[in-house]
C-alpha positions as CSV (number, residue, x, y, z in Angstrom):
1,X,-2.3,-10.1,-12.5
2,X,-3.8,-7.4,-14.6
3,X,-0.9,-5.2,-15.7
4,X,-2.9,-2.0,-15.9
5,X,-4.2,-2.5,-12.4
6,X,-0.7,-3.3,-11.1
7,X,0.6,-0.1,-12.7
8,X,-2.2,2.0,-11.2
9,X,-1.5,0.7,-7.8
10,X,2.2,1.2,-8.1
11,X,1.6,4.8,-9.3
12,X,-0.7,5.4,-6.3
13,X,2.0,4.0,-3.9
14,X,4.5,6.4,-5.4
15,X,2.4,9.3,-4.2
16,X,2.6,8.1,-0.5
17,X,6.1,6.7,-0.5
18,X,7.8,10.1,0.3
19,X,5.8,10.3,3.5
20,X,6.8,6.8,4.5
21,X,10.5,7.4,3.6
22,X,10.6,10.6,5.6
23,X,10.1,8.4,8.7
24,X,12.5,5.7,7.5
25,X,10.0,3.3,6.1
26,X,8.6,2.1,2.8
27,X,6.0,-0.1,1.2
28,X,6.3,-2.9,-1.3
29,X,3.5,-4.2,-3.5
30,X,3.2,-8.0,-3.0
31,X,0.1,-8.9,-5.0
32,X,-3.4,-7.9,-5.9
33,X,-6.1,-10.6,-5.5
34,X,-9.0,-11.1,-7.8
35,X,-11.2,-9.8,-5.0
36,X,-9.6,-6.4,-5.1
37,X,-7.4,-6.8,-2.0
38,X,-3.9,-5.3,-2.3
39,X,-1.3,-7.1,-0.2
40,X,1.7,-5.0,0.7
41,X,4.8,-5.4,2.8
42,X,5.8,-2.5,5.1
43,X,9.5,-2.2,5.3
44,X,12.2,-0.3,7.1
45,X,10.9,1.6,10.2
46,X,7.3,0.8,9.2
47,X,7.8,-2.9,9.7
48,X,7.9,-2.7,13.5
49,X,6.3,0.6,14.1
50,X,3.4,0.6,16.6
51,X,1.5,3.0,14.4
52,X,1.8,0.9,11.2
53,X,-1.8,-0.3,11.2
54,X,-3.0,3.3,11.3
55,X,-0.6,4.2,8.5
56,X,-1.8,1.2,6.5
57,X,-5.5,2.2,6.9
58,X,-5.4,6.0,7.0
59,X,-2.6,6.4,4.5
60,X,-2.0,3.5,2.2
61,X,-5.5,2.1,2.0
62,X,-7.2,5.4,1.6
63,X,-4.9,6.5,-1.2
64,X,-5.3,3.3,-3.1
65,X,-9.1,3.1,-2.8
66,X,-9.3,6.8,-3.9
67,X,-6.9,6.4,-6.9
68,X,-7.6,2.9,-8.2
69,X,-11.2,1.8,-9.0
70,X,-11.8,-1.8,-7.9
71,X,-9.5,-1.8,-4.9
72,X,-11.5,-2.8,-1.8
73,X,-8.9,-3.3,1.0
74,X,-5.2,-3.2,1.7
75,X,-3.6,-5.8,4.0
76,X,0.0,-6.1,5.3
77,X,1.8,-9.3,4.8
78,X,5.2,-10.5,6.0
């Protein structure tokens, strides 16, 4: 995995973590594929929240695509 890309994604995740933690959740970076897909694991309250897909798309994915060139999509994995 490209170290610089990994660091940029982690930095972008840090900007949204406070909002997730405020609701008892968090997000962990699992991997970044060669195709620009970021795989994350939603943890805490986010793992079984019915709104987690909306959080993933409107929050996590939007922030990463805006902040990190080359990121195409974010997917949740278990």
